[in-house]
C-alpha positions in Angstrom: 120.0 209.1 -76.2 119.1 211.3 -79.2 120.3 208.5 -81.6 118.1 206.0 -79.7 115.0 208.3 -80.0 115.8 208.9 -83.7 116.0 205.1 -84.3 112.6 204.5 -82.6 110.9 207.2 -84.6 112.4 205.7 -87.8 111.1 202.3 -86.9 107.6 203.7 -86.1 107.5 205.7 -89.4 108.6 202.6 -91.3 105.8 200.5 -89.8 103.2 203.2 -90.6 104.4 203.4 -94.2 104.3 199.6 -94.6 100.8 199.3 -93.2 99.5 202.1 -95.4 101.2 200.6 -98.4 99.7 197.2 -97.6 96.1 198.6 -97.4 96.6 200.7 -100.5 97.8 197.7 -102.4 94.8 195.6 -101.3 92.2 198.2 -102.2 89.8 196.6 -104.7 86.2 197.0 -105.7 84.2 193.9 -105.0 80.9 193.3 -106.7 78.5 191.3 -104.5 76.0 189.3 -106.5 73.0 189.1 -104.2 70.3 186.6 -105.1 67.0 188.4 -105.5 63.9 186.3 -104.8 60.6 186.8 -106.5 58.7 189.9 -105.1 56.2 189.3 -102.4 53.2 191.4 -101.6 53.5 193.6 -98.5 50.2 194.6 -96.9 50.2 197.5 -94.4 46.7 197.1 -93.0 46.4 198.7 -89.5 42.9 199.7 -88.7 43.4 202.2 -85.8 40.4 203.8 -84.1 41.4 206.8 -82.0 39.1 207.3 -79.0 36.8 210.2 -79.5 36.7 209.9 -83.3 34.4 208.1 -85.7 37.2 205.9 -87.1 35.4 206.0 -90.4 38.5 206.8 -92.5 41.0 204.0 -92.8 43.9 203.3 -95.2 45.6 200.2 -96.5 48.9 200.4 -98.4 50.1 197.7 -100.8 53.7 197.4 -102.0 56.1 194.6 -102.9 59.5 193.5 -101.7 62.4 194.5 -103.9 66.2 194.1 -104.2 68.5 195.2 -101.4 70.2 198.0 -103.3 67.0 199.3 -104.9 66.2 202.9 -104.0 62.4 202.8 -104.3 59.8 200.4 -102.9 57.4 199.3 -105.7 53.7 200.1 -105.1 50.9 197.8 -106.1 48.1 199.4 -108.1 44.8 198.2 -109.5 44.0 195.8 -106.6 40.6 195.1 -105.2 40.6 195.7 -101.4 37.7 195.4 -98.9 36.9 194.5 -95.3 33.8 192.7 -94.0 32.4 192.5 -90.5 30.6 189.5 -89.0 27.3 190.7 -90.4 28.8 190.5 -93.9 28.7 194.3 -94.3 31.4 195.3 -96.8 33.7 198.3 -96.6 35.4 199.0 -99.9 38.9 200.6 -100.1 39.4 202.7 -103.2 42.8 203.4 -104.5 44.2 206.9 -104.6 45.3 206.9 -108.3 48.7 205.4 -108.8 49.7 205.5 -105.2 49.3 202.0 -103.8 47.2 203.6 -101.0 43.6 202.3 -100.7 41.2 204.4 -98.6 37.8 203.7 -97.0 35.7 206.6 -95.7 32.8 204.7 -94.2 34.4 202.1 -92.0 32.5 201.3 -88.8 34.7 200.2 -85.9 33.0 198.1 -83.1 34.9 196.8 -80.1 35.3 193.0 -80.1 33.8 192.8 -83.6 35.5 190.4 -86.0 36.6 191.7 -89.4 37.9 189.9 -92.5 40.3 191.6 -95.0 40.3 190.6 -98.7 42.9 191.7 -101.2 42.8 190.6 -104.8 45.9 191.4 -106.9 47.7 189.9 -109.9 45.5 186.8 -109.9 45.9 186.0 -106.2 43.4 186.4 -103.4 44.7 187.2 -99.9 42.6 187.1 -96.7 43.0 187.7 -93.0 40.7 187.9 -90.0 41.2 189.8 -86.8 39.2 191.3 -83.9 39.1 194.9 -82.9 40.5 195.3 -79.4 39.9 198.1 -76.9 42.3 200.2 -74.9 41.9 202.2 -71.6 42.7 205.9 -71.4 46.1 207.3 -70.4 45.6 208.8 -66.9 48.9 210.5 -66.5 52.5 210.9 -67.6 55.6 211.3 -65.4 59.3 211.6 -65.9 62.4 210.7 -63.8 66.1 210.9 -64.4 67.8 207.5 -64.3 71.4 208.5 -64.7 73.7 209.1 -67.6 73.2 205.7 -69.3 69.4 205.7 -69.3 68.8 209.4 -69.3 65.2 210.7 -68.8 62.6 208.0 -68.2 59.0 208.8 -69.3 56.1 206.7 -68.0 52.5 206.8 -69.2 49.9 205.4 -66.7 46.6 203.6 -67.3 44.3 201.2 -65.4 44.2 197.7 -66.8 40.7 196.1 -66.9 40.1 193.3 -64.5 39.2 189.7 -65.4 40.2 190.1 -69.0 43.5 189.2 -70.7 44.7 192.3 -72.4 47.5 192.9 -74.8 49.1 196.2 -75.7 51.4 197.9 -78.2 53.2 201.0 -77.0 54.7 203.6 -79.4 56.9 206.5 -78.3 57.7 209.2 -80.9 60.4 211.7 -79.9 60.8 215.2 -81.4 64.6 214.7 -81.3 64.6 211.4 -83.3 63.6 210.1 -86.7 62.7 206.6 -85.5 60.0 205.6 -83.1 60.2 203.2 -80.2 57.8 200.3 -80.1 57.2 197.4 -77.7 54.4 194.9 -76.9 53.1 194.0 -73.5 50.6 191.8 -71.8 48.8 192.2 -68.4 49.8 188.8 -67.0 51.3 190.3 -63.8 49.2 193.4 -63.4 45.7 192.5 -64.4 43.1 194.8 -63.0 45.8 197.2 -61.6 47.3 200.6 -62.5 50.3 200.1 -64.8 52.4 202.1 -67.3 54.3 202.0 -70.5 57.9 203.3 -70.2 60.6 204.5 -72.4 64.0 206.0 -71.7 66.2 208.2 -73.9 69.7 209.4 -72.9 69.4 212.2 -75.5 66.1 213.7 -74.2 66.4 217.2 -72.8 64.0 219.8 -71.4 61.7 221.2 -74.1 61.7 218.0 -76.2 58.2 216.6 -77.0 57.2 212.9 -76.6 54.1 211.6 -78.2 52.9 208.4 -76.5 50.3 206.0 -78.1 48.8 202.9 -76.6 47.1 200.3 -78.9 44.8 197.6 -77.7 45.9 194.5 -79.7 45.0 190.8 -80.0 47.1 188.0 -78.6 48.1 187.0 -82.1 49.3 190.5 -83.0 51.2 190.6 -79.6 53.1 187.5 -80.6 53.8 188.9 -84.1 55.1 192.2 -82.7 57.4 190.5 -80.2 59.1 188.6 -83.0 59.3 191.8 -85.2 60.8 193.9 -82.4 63.3 191.2 -81.4 64.6 191.2 -85.0 64.6 194.9 -85.7 65.1 196.3 -82.2 62.6 198.6 -80.5 63.7 201.6 -82.6 62.0 200.9 -85.9 60.1 202.9 -88.4 57.0 201.0 -87.5 55.3 197.7 -87.5 53.1 198.6 -90.4 56.0 199.1 -92.8 58.0 196.4 -94.7 59.4 193.9 -92.1 63.2 193.8 -91.9 63.1 190.0 -92.3 60.6 187.4 -93.5 58.2 187.6 -90.6 54.9 186.0 -91.6 51.8 187.7 -90.4 48.2 186.6 -90.3 47.5 187.2 -94.1 47.4 184.1 -96.3 47.3 183.7 -100.0 44.3 181.4 -100.7 45.3 181.1 -104.3 48.8 179.9 -103.7 49.7 179.3 -100.1 53.4 179.0 -100.8 53.4 182.5 -102.2 52.6 184.1 -98.8 52.6 187.9 -98.3 54.3 190.0 -95.7 52.6 192.4 -93.3 49.7 192.2 -90.8 46.0 193.0 -90.7 45.3 194.5 -87.2 42.5 196.4 -85.6 43.1 198.5 -82.5 41.4 201.2 -80.4 44.2 203.7 -79.6 44.8 206.6 -77.2 47.6 209.2 -77.5 49.1 211.9 -75.3 51.8 214.5 -75.9 54.2 215.3 -73.2 56.9 218.0 -73.0 60.0 217.1 -71.1 60.7 219.4 -68.2 
């Protein structure tokens, strides 16, 4: 019996030795030559008007795409950036020196007003048009426990306006996570009724804080966000950052249509509420 056990151990040890020798012998550094396409302009232009504020200060960020293994995202400086409303009133965005951030301090948000963005950079002119959409207040926040897999479920309630097609973007920021959760919604099945955004997190525990933000968005932006979230998943850094794939937004290059930019020009009224998990 001892001899049999010894022989079995010897065979197992021989197999382990052979497998480790095989993988050690096959270890080799492989250089992957990824094709890098020409950089594209990336426009982060989310005009968000928080209820109860003037909404006068707005920021647009310009960067470009870069190689997969590059550690930094190139910024775009020296651009001309402005937004006009339907009355042709112009709001200029001035660059914070050498930052790629363009700031306006006198923007005037008006619900259902149409705005046009213009960006002039490196001999190209980029434009986009969008309408500022409203959002209703968050009336309450609740939590439930949905079992080990789903964890704690948080819901933020609001009343959807009747007789109007509304589209929403929901954002949940957790104190115990780096990424945020986003998803888009439309009122097709609850128009005029009380409804809620919802997010679950199996890692949430008592004392964690959740910041919930609801955005009123256009139908076009709703379609864009559905595509973006389906590619990246709901846990993303944000829809206003560089897309994880070539998802075309509403901004066009009027100088060279084939050299289209990435990003989206959106205008939203927003409401937020912070909730501490019990």
